[in-house]
DRENSE-273613 format. One line per 3 residues: number of its first residue (from 1); their letters; for each residue y, x, z of N, C-alpha, C. Coordinates in Angstrom, 2 decimals, decimal comma. Atoms other than C-alpha are relative to their C-alpha. Example, Ala and Ser with C-alpha at 12.3 -4.5 7.8 and 13.67 -1.06 7.14 Angstrom:
1	AS	-1,19:0,89:0,00:-4,50:12,30:7,80:1,20:0,90:0,00 ~ -1,19:-0,82:-0,06:-1,06:13,67:7,14:1,09:-0,77:0,73
***
This chain:
1	MAR	-0,73:0,32:-1,22:-43,81:-30,65:-14,28:0,16:1,20:0,92 ~ -0,05:-1,14:-0,91:-44,66:-27,47:-12,43:1,04:1,02:-0,40 ~ -0,97:-1,00:0,46:-42,25:-25,50:-14,56:1,43:-0,37:0,35
4	RGP	-1,38:0,42:-0,28:-39,21:-27,51:-13,49:0,59:0,70:1,22 ~ -0,51:-0,67:-1,20:-38,98:-25,76:-10,12:0,75:1,27:-0,32 ~ -0,72:-1,23:0,35:-38,10:-22,29:-11,50:1,24:-0,25:-0,84
7	IRR	-1,15:0,31:0,85:-35,79:-23,82:-14,10:1,15:-0,55:0,84 ~ -1,04:0,55:-0,88:-33,93:-25,79:-11,44:0,62:1,08:0,88 ~ -0,53:-1,09:-0,82:-33,60:-22,70:-9,24:0,92:0,90:-0,82
10	LWS	-0,84:-0,81:0,88:-32,25:-20,73:-12,19:1,32:-0,70:-0,28 ~ -1,22:0,77:0,26:-29,79:-23,50:-12,99:0,91:-0,02:1,23 ~ -0,79:-0,03:-1,25:-28,67:-23,63:-9,34:0,67:1,35:0,18
13	LLQ	-0,57:-1,34:-0,12:-28,18:-19,88:-9,36:1,16:0,18:-0,97 ~ -1,07:-0,11:0,99:-26,10:-20,06:-12,54:1,23:-0,78:0,44 ~ -1,13:0,79:-0,49:-23,96:-22,81:-11,03:0,72:0,72:1,13
16	FLL	-0,59:-0,74:-1,12:-23,44:-20,74:-7,89:0,82:1,18:-0,50 ~ -0,71:-1,14:0,57:-22,46:-17,68:-9,93:1,28:-0,44:-0,71 ~ -1,18:0,53:0,67:-20,07:-19,77:-12,00:1,07:-0,37:1,01
19	LLA	-0,96:0,36:-1,06:-18,46:-21,11:-8,82:0,66:1,24:0,57 ~ -0,57:-1,25:-0,50:-18,03:-17,57:-7,51:1,00:0,59:-0,99 ~ -0,90:-0,54:1,03:-16,46:-16,51:-10,81:1,32:-0,76:-0,03
22	IIW	-1,22:0,82:-0,01:-14,00:-19,42:-10,68:0,86:0,33:1,22 ~ -0,74:-0,34:-1,22:-13,05:-18,61:-7,08:0,64:1,37:-0,14 ~ -0,55:-1,35:0,18:-12,61:-14,91:-7,94:1,18:-0,03:-0,95
25	AAG	-1,07:0,06:0,99:-10,48:-15,74:-11,00:1,26:-0,64:0,58 ~ -1,15:0,65:-0,63:-8,26:-18,08:-8,99:0,68:0,95:0,98 ~ -0,57:-0,97:-0,92:-7,82:-15,42:-6,31:0,70:1,13:-0,72
28	YAW	-0,61:-1,06:0,81:-7,08:-12,81:-8,95:1,36:-0,43:-0,51 ~ -1,28:0,51:0,48:-4,34:-14,98:-10,46:1,02:-0,09:1,14 ~ -0,88:0,06:-1,18:-2,91:-15,62:-6,97:0,50:1,38:0,37
31	FAL	-0,37:-1,37:-0,34:-2,93:-11,88:-6,27:1,03:0,55:-0,99 ~ -0,90:-0,52:1,03:-1,25:-11,02:-9,59:1,38:-0,63:0,10 ~ -1,29:0,68:-0,16:1,47:-13,62:-9,05:0,74:0,52:1,23
34	GVQ	-0,61:-0,43:-1,27:2,07:-12,37:-5,51:0,63:1,37:-0,05 ~ -0,54:-1,36:0,05:2,84:-8,80:-6,56:1,05:0,16:-1,09 ~ -1,03:-0,08:1,03:5,31:-9,66:-9,32:1,35:0,29:0,62
37	KQA	-1,29:-0,49:-0,49:8,85:-8,40:-9,04:0,82:-1,11:0,63 ~ -0,89:0,91:-0,69:11,12:-10,11:-6,57:1,03:0,81:0,77 ~ -1,06:-0,69:-0,72:14,27:-9,26:-4,68:-0,53:0,56:1,32
40	VEP	0,42:-0,65:-1,25:13,67:-6,80:-1,82:1,17:-0,01:0,96 ~ -1,08:0,11:-0,98:15,73:-7,57:1,24:0,25:1,35:0,70 ~ -0,29:-1,22:-0,77:17,53:-4,70:3,04:-0,81:0,00:1,29
43	ASA	0,85:-0,09:-1,19:15,38:-3,45:5,89:0,45:1,16:0,87 ~ -0,26:-1,10:-0,93:15,81:-1,31:8,96:-1,12:0,02:1,02 ~ 1,08:-0,17:-0,97:13,22:0,07:11,36:0,16:1,38:0,63
46	QGI	-0,06:-1,32:-0,62:12,58:3,07:13,56:-0,47:1,09:-0,96 ~ 0,53:-1,00:0,92:10,56:4,85:10,90:-0,21:-0,57:-1,39 ~ 0,28:0,35:1,40:9,90:4,84:7,16:-1,25:0,76:-0,41
49	AVL	1,23:-0,64:0,45:6,44:5,54:5,74:-0,19:-0,25:-1,48 ~ 0,23:0,08:1,44:5,94:6,30:2,06:-1,44:0,40:-0,28 ~ 1,36:-0,33:0,41:2,41:6,17:0,68:0,07:0,56:-1,41
52	TGG	-0,19:-0,67:1,28:2,28:8,65:-2,18:-0,81:-0,65:-1,11 ~ 0,65:0,58:1,16:1,27:7,69:-5,68:0,95:-0,18:-1,16 ~ -0,98:0,12:1,07:4,44:7,84:-7,74:1,36:0,49:0,46
55	RDR	-1,33:-0,51:-0,35:7,88:9,44:-7,86:0,92:-1,11:0,47 ~ -0,88:1,10:-0,39:9,53:6,03:-7,56:-0,15:-0,35:1,48 ~ 0,20:0,26:-1,43:7,99:5,59:-4,10:0,78:1,01:0,84
58	LET	-0,71:-1,05:-0,73:9,40:8,92:-2,94:1,51:-0,19:-0,09 ~ -1,43:0,22:0,17:12,82:8,16:-4,39:0,49:-1,15:0,87 ~ -0,37:1,15:-0,83:12,88:4,81:-2,61:0,02:0,38:1,48
61	GMA	0,05:-0,43:-1,39:11,84:6,36:0,70:1,18:0,88:0,36 ~ -1,14:-0,88:-0,26:14,52:9,04:0,42:1,30:-0,80:0,05 ~ -1,21:0,82:0,00:17,16:6,44:-0,41:0,14:-0,77:1,32
64	LLR	-0,02:0,72:-1,28:16,20:4,45:2,69:0,39:0,94:1,15 ~ -0,32:-0,97:-1,05:16,38:7,58:4,85:1,47:0,38:-0,05 ~ -1,42:-0,38:0,16:19,76:8,60:3,44:0,92:-1,13:0,45
67	DGS	-0,82:1,14:-0,38:21,07:5,07:4,05:-0,06:-0,31:1,49 ~ 0,13:0,24:-1,43:20,00:5,23:7,69:-0,86:-1,20:0,35 ~ 0,89:1,14:-0,27:17,38:2,49:7,39:-1,09:0,34:1,01
70	GQR	0,98:-0,46:-0,99:15,08:4,57:9,60:0,39:1,36:0,53 ~ -0,35:-1,29:-0,62:15,29:7,56:11,92:-0,75:1,16:-0,65 ~ 0,83:-1,06:0,57:12,45:9,54:10,33:-0,81:-0,56:-1,16
73	LLI	0,79:0,38:1,16:10,44:9,50:7,12:-1,32:0,74:0,02 ~ 1,32:-0,60:0,18:6,71:10,09:6,82:-0,41:-0,15:-1,46 ~ 0,58:0,05:1,34:5,30:10,99:3,42:-1,49:0,21:0,18
76	SGV	1,44:-0,03:-0,27:1,61:10,16:3,69:-0,80:0,20:-1,28 ~ 0,89:-0,22:1,15:-1,08:11,44:1,36:0,47:1,06:-0,96 ~ -0,48:-1,09:0,85:0,66:14,54:0,04:-1,16:0,93:-0,35
79	NPG	1,04:-0,93:0,45:-1,59:16,82:-2,00:0,06:1,28:0,85 ~ 0,00:-1,21:-0,84:-2,65:19,70:0,30:0,46:1,26:-0,75 ~ -0,40:-1,16:0,78:-1,91:22,12:-2,54:1,49:0,05:-0,30
82	LDD	-1,44:0,04:0,25:1,76:21,10:-2,71:0,73:0,52:1,23 ~ -0,69:-0,58:-1,15:3,83:23,35:-0,46:1,34:-0,69:0,23 ~ -1,25:0,68:-0,38:7,05:22,30:1,28:1,11:0,23:-1,01
85	ESL	-1,07:-0,28:0,95:9,35:24,03:-1,20:-0,16:-0,82:-1,27 ~ 0,25:0,82:1,19:7,71:22,27:-4,13:0,27:-1,47:0,29 ~ -0,24:1,40:-0,38:7,86:18,98:-2,25:1,49:-0,28:0,06
88	KDV	-1,45:0,18:-0,04:11,59:19,47:-1,67:0,55:-0,23:-1,40 ~ -0,44:0,17:1,39:12,05:19,80:-5,43:-0,36:-1,39:-0,50 ~ 0,43:1,33:0,42:10,05:16,62:-6,01:0,89:-1,07:0,63
91	LGL	-0,83:0,97:-0,71:12,17:14,78:-3,43:1,45:0,05:-0,47 ~ -1,37:-0,12:0,47:15,37:15,99:-5,09:0,98:0,36:1,09 ~ -0,88:-0,39:-1,11:16,75:17,46:-1,87:0,97:1,10:-0,44
94	SEA	-1,02:-0,99:0,32:19,95:19,45:-2,12:0,63:0,52:1,29 ~ -0,69:-0,54:-1,17:22,17:21,45:0,21:0,83:-1,05:0,72 ~ -0,82:1,05:-0,61:24,17:18,30:0,81:-0,81:-0,93:0,90
97	DKD	0,85:0,88:-0,80:21,18:16,57:2,40:-0,19:0,58:1,39 ~ 0,03:-0,48:-1,38:21,91:17,30:6,05:0,26:-1,16:0,95 ~ -0,27:1,04:-0,99:22,00:15,26:9,24:1,39:0,20:0,57
100	TNG	-1,35:-0,07:-0,57:25,12:14,73:11,37:0,27:1,33:0,71 ~ -0,15:-1,30:-0,65:24,47:18,06:13,09:-0,05:1,16:-0,99 ~ 0,01:-1,04:1,01:24,35:19,95:9,81:-1,37:0,60:-0,27
103	KSL	1,35:-0,51:0,20:20,59:20,45:9,89:-0,60:-0,60:-1,26 ~ 0,66:0,47:1,21:18,53:20,15:6,72:-0,74:-1,30:0,26 ~ 0,65:1,30:-0,15:17,30:16,60:6,22:-1,51:0,15:0,01
106	FDC	1,44:-0,23:0,05:13,83:17,91:5,41:-0,51:0,50:1,35 ~ 0,44:-0,58:-1,27:13,64:19,90:8,65:0,19:-0,94:1,18 ~ -0,29:0,84:-1,17:15,14:17,29:10,94:-0,72:-1,33:-0,01
109	CID	0,34:1,42:0,04:13,84:13,99:9,70:-1,18:-0,38:-0,90 ~ 1,09:0,32:0,92:10,91:14,28:7,26:-1,30:0,64:0,50 ~ 1,33:-0,48:-0,39:7,26:14,58:8,25:-0,94:-0,15:-1,20
112	VGR	0,89:-0,03:1,16:4,55:15,42:5,73:-1,45:-0,14:0,46 ~ 1,41:0,21:-0,33:1,00:14,07:5,98:-0,87:0,41:-1,17 ~ 0,86:-0,50:1,07:-1,67:15,86:3,98:-1,48:-0,31:0,26
115	QAP	1,39:0,26:-0,37:-4,82:14,39:5,54:-0,53:-1,32:-0,54 ~ 0,42:1,32:0,46:-4,99:11,03:3,76:-0,44:0,04:-1,46 ~ 0,49:-0,02:1,38:-7,23:10,97:0,65:0,04:-1,37:-0,66
118	DTQ	0,04:1,35:0,55:-7,04:7,18:0,23:0,83:-0,92:0,90 ~ -0,83:0,96:-0,74:-5,43:4,00:1,57:-0,42:-0,12:1,47 ~ 0,45:0,00:-1,39:-7,59:3,96:4,70:0,58:1,21:0,74
121	GNA	-0,58:-1,20:-0,59:-6,44:7,51:5,35:1,49:-0,14:0,22 ~ -1,43:0,27:-0,17:-2,82:6,46:4,80:0,24:-0,80:1,28 ~ -0,17:0,85:-1,18:-3,21:3,77:7,45:-0,19:0,79:1,29
124	REV	0,24:-0,82:-1,19:-4,68:6,21:9,95:1,13:1,00:0,22 ~ -1,08:-0,98:-0,11:-1,97:8,75:9,20:1,28:-0,66:0,51 ~ -1,18:0,73:-0,47:0,80:6,19:9,68:-0,16:-0,39:1,46
127	AAW	0,25:0,41:-1,39:-0,80:4,91:12,90:0,17:1,18:0,96 ~ -0,13:-1,19:-0,85:-1,03:8,43:14,34:1,46:0,43:0,10 ~ -1,41:-0,43:0,03:2,56:9,19:13,30:0,87:-0,88:0,89
130	VTK	-0,85:0,88:-0,80:4,14:6,10:14,88:-0,33:0,15:1,49 ~ 0,37:-0,23:-1,40:2,18:6,74:18,08:0,67:1,27:0,52 ~ -0,61:-1,26:-0,39:3,43:10,33:18,20:1,51:-0,14:0,18
133	QGF	-1,46:0,16:-0,06:7,03:9,27:17,52:0,44:-1,06:0,99 ~ -0,37:1,07:-0,91:6,90:6,31:19,88:0,66:-1,17:-0,72 ~ -0,58:1,08:0,78:7,85:3,88:17,10:-0,88:-1,24:0,08
136	NTV	0,77:1,23:0,12:6,85:0,24:16,97:0,42:-0,84:-1,19 ~ -0,39:0,65:1,25:8,62:-0,74:13,75:0,07:1,05:-1,10 ~ 0,00:-0,95:1,11:8,21:0,90:10,37:0,15:-0,74:-1,32
139	IMV	-0,10:0,50:1,37:9,22:0,26:6,77:-1,08:0,69:-0,81 ~ 1,05:-0,58:0,83:6,26:0,76:4,45:0,39:-0,09:-1,47 ~ -0,38:-0,07:1,40:7,00:1,88:0,91:-1,23:0,37:-0,83
142	TAS	1,05:-0,29:0,97:4,37:1,69:-1,82:0,17:-0,94:-1,17 ~ -0,08:0,88:1,16:3,80:0,01:-5,18:-0,35:-1,43:0,40 ~ 0,21:1,40:-0,38:3,85:-3,79:-5,05:-1,47:-0,39:-0,09
145	YHM	1,40:0,38:0,15:0,28:-4,10:-6,33:-0,90:0,65:1,06 ~ 0,76:-0,71:-1,03:-0,89:-1,66:-3,63:0,35:-0,52:1,40 ~ -0,50:0,40:-1,31:1,10:-3,26:-0,79:-0,95:-0,92:0,77
148	PRA	0,89:0,86:-0,79:-1,34:-6,09:0,15:-1,12:0,77:0,68 ~ 1,11:-0,77:-0,58:-4,21:-3,65:0,68:0,51:0,96:1,07 ~ -0,57:-0,93:-0,97:-1,98:-1,13:2,47:0,33:-0,70:1,31
151	LVE	-0,33:0,75:-1,20:-0,80:-3,81:4,90:-1,25:-0,41:0,78 ~ 1,25:0,38:-0,65:-4,34:-4,98:5,61:-0,62:1,19:0,72 ~ 0,56:-1,20:-0,63:-5,55:-1,44:6,31:0,82:0,42:1,21
154	AER	-0,86:-0,35:-1,14:-2,55:-0,80:8,57:-0,22:-0,98:1,15 ~ 0,26:1,00:-1,03:-3,20:-4,05:10,44:-1,31:0,30:0,73 ~ 1,30:-0,28:-0,61:-6,78:-2,95:11,05:0,07:1,13:1,02
157	VAP	-0,03:-1,16:-0,90:-5,91:0,40:12,67:1,18:-0,02:0,97 ~ -1,18:0,08:-0,88:-2,53:-0,50:14,21:0,46:-1,45:0,08 ~ -0,30:1,43:0,00:-2,57:-4,26:14,93:1,32:-0,39:0,63
160	GLD	-1,24:0,37:-0,65:0,53:-4,22:17,10:1,25:0,52:-0,68 ~ -1,14:-0,62:0,67:2,75:-2,36:14,65:0,75:-1,02:-0,85 ~ -0,85:0,88:0,80:5,67:-4,30:13,15:0,34:0,72:-1,31
163	IKA	-0,17:-0,66:1,29:5,59:-3,39:9,45:0,87:-0,86:-0,91 ~ -0,87:0,67:0,97:8,36:-4,31:7,02:-0,35:0,54:-1,38 ~ 0,42:-0,42:1,34:7,04:-4,21:3,46:1,22:0,23:-0,89
166	YPV	-1,08:-0,32:0,93:9,32:-2,53:0,94:-0,65:0,48:-1,31 ~ 0,73:-0,37:1,21:7,51:-2,64:-2,43:0,90:0,58:-1,09 ~ -0,66:-0,49:1,20:8,49:-0,69:-5,52:-0,80:-0,49:-1,20
169	YPD	0,59:0,58:1,20:7,74:-1,78:-9,07:-0,01:1,02:-1,12 ~ 0,08:-1,03:1,05:6,54:0,99:-11,41:0,23:-0,60:-1,39 ~ -0,34:0,50:1,33:7,87:0,59:-14,94:-1,21:-0,11:-0,93
172	HIR	1,13:-0,02:0,93:4,52:1,34:-16,57:-1,01:-1,11:0,26 ~ 0,89:1,12:-0,30:2,81:-1,67:-14,95:0,70:-1,29:-0,39 ~ -0,59:1,26:0,47:3,52:-4,98:-16,73:-0,45:-1,13:0,92
175	LEE	0,40:0,99:-0,98:3,44:-7,37:-13,79:0,32:-1,42:-0,44 ~ -0,41:1,34:0,38:5,22:-10,30:-15,41:-0,96:-0,62:-1,02 ~ 0,93:0,49:1,02:2,79:-10,61:-18,35:-1,28:0,84:0,04
178	WWA	1,13:-0,88:-0,22:-0,18:-8,76:-16,90:-1,21:-0,39:-0,85 ~ 1,17:0,46:0,75:-2,73:-10,92:-18,76:0,02:0,46:-1,46 ~ -0,13:-0,41:1,40:-1,40:-9,67:-22,12:-0,16:1,50:-0,20
181	FGG	0,08:-1,45:0,09:-1,78:-5,98:-21,32:-1,27:0,45:0,73 ~ 1,30:-0,36:-0,56:-5,29:-4,62:-20,81:0,07:0,96:1,16 ~ -0,11:-0,99:-1,07:-4,25:-1,65:-18,69:0,48:-0,63:1,30
184	SAR	-0,52:0,65:-1,19:-2,21:-3,77:-16,28:-1,00:-0,98:0,59 ~ 0,99:0,97:-0,47:-4,87:-6,48:-16,10:-1,15:0,69:0,72 ~ 1,11:-0,73:-0,64:-7,59:-3,94:-15,30:0,43:0,62:1,32
187	LLA	-0,48:-0,59:-1,25:-5,47:-2,18:-12,68:0,10:-1,06:1,09 ~ -0,15:1,06:-0,99:-4,66:-5,46:-10,93:-1,36:-0,53:0,44 ~ 1,34:0,46:-0,37:-8,31:-6,55:-11,06:-0,67:0,98:0,95
190	AEY	0,59:-1,01:-0,87:-9,44:-3,27:-9,52:0,65:-0,03:1,38 ~ -0,71:0,03:-1,28:-6,76:-3,48:-6,84:-0,35:-1,27:0,78 ~ 0,39:1,25:-0,65:-7,68:-7,10:-6,10:-1,38:0,14:0,64
193	NKY	1,34:-0,21:-0,57:-11,32:-6,14:-5,60:0,05:0,89:1,23 ~ -0,16:-0,89:-1,16:-10,30:-3,32:-3,26:0,64:-0,75:1,17 ~ -0,64:0,82:-1,04:-8,06:-5,75:-1,39:-1,02:-0,89:0,70
196	LVS	1,02:0,87:-0,59:-10,99:-8,12:-0,88:-0,90:0,78:0,96 ~ 0,83:-0,84:-0,87:-13,07:-5,27:0,57:0,76:0,32:1,29 ~ -0,81:-0,33:-1,18:-10,22:-4,25:2,90:0,17:-1,21:0,90
199	YAR	-0,17:1,22:-0,79:-9,67:-7,85:3,99:-1,29:-0,34:0,76 ~ 1,29:0,25:-0,66:-13,38:-8,28:4,73:-0,20:0,98:1,15 ~ 0,13:-1,00:-1,05:-13,33:-5,04:6,73:0,87:-0,35:1,20
202	LQL	-0,89:0,41:-1,08:-10,35:-6,31:8,76:-0,61:-1,14:0,80 ~ 0,58:1,15:-0,69:-12,07:-9,60:9,55:-1,23:0,42:0,82 ~ 1,17:-0,49:-0,73:-15,26:-7,77:10,56:0,43:0,75:1,25
205	TRL	-0,53:-0,72:-1,16:-13,24:-5,48:12,86:0,45:-0,96:1,08 ~ -0,47:1,00:-0,97:-11,62:-8,49:14,51:-1,17:-0,70:0,66 ~ 1,18:0,69:-0,54:-14,99:-10,19:14,91:-0,72:0,85:1,03
208	LET	0,71:-0,91:-0,91:-16,53:-7,13:16,55:0,80:0,24:1,29 ~ -0,85:-0,25:-1,16:-13,58:-6,82:18,93:0,12:-1,22:0,92 ~ -0,09:1,20:-0,83:-13,82:-10,40:20,22:-1,16:-0,08:0,98
***
């Protein structure tokens, strides 16, 4: 009879762990479904912020700037070892890329942030940039699977900022059938875990501020 106590506690622990696993799996599926490809509505704001991590993000940000969707473009998280001339090549800028006054688009309307090593750094860099520019609306460009965490981190450091999400969908990530591709499933799982940490950090910040 005396041995039933430890066995019951072990069984209770296993049940609790199983419940946590079920909750995590359900949240993971919800997260994966939420970042699948969908139509992106045209957007306009005072500024455009691209969080680096893929050429498709930069191309999208440049297209938005050329279309006049924002007044200025911030490229956040640029490798400190990448100089401006090399960055211009990556962006595909040409002599035709000029503003209405004939000034180079890179010189007039593009700001480069090299101080952000991660998503938290991106959020701080964007927050500092919009404050400097006097903006209160910004289009955020990043990969769809990265967008939830990026928005949470931005909300934490700049709660009053109006952010319009503009996700891009990298071709190498299989979002529609993520469960059938190990690489995509692992990437989404890792991003979901990071999102949970960021969300918890946001809620803690709000709690401490009340």
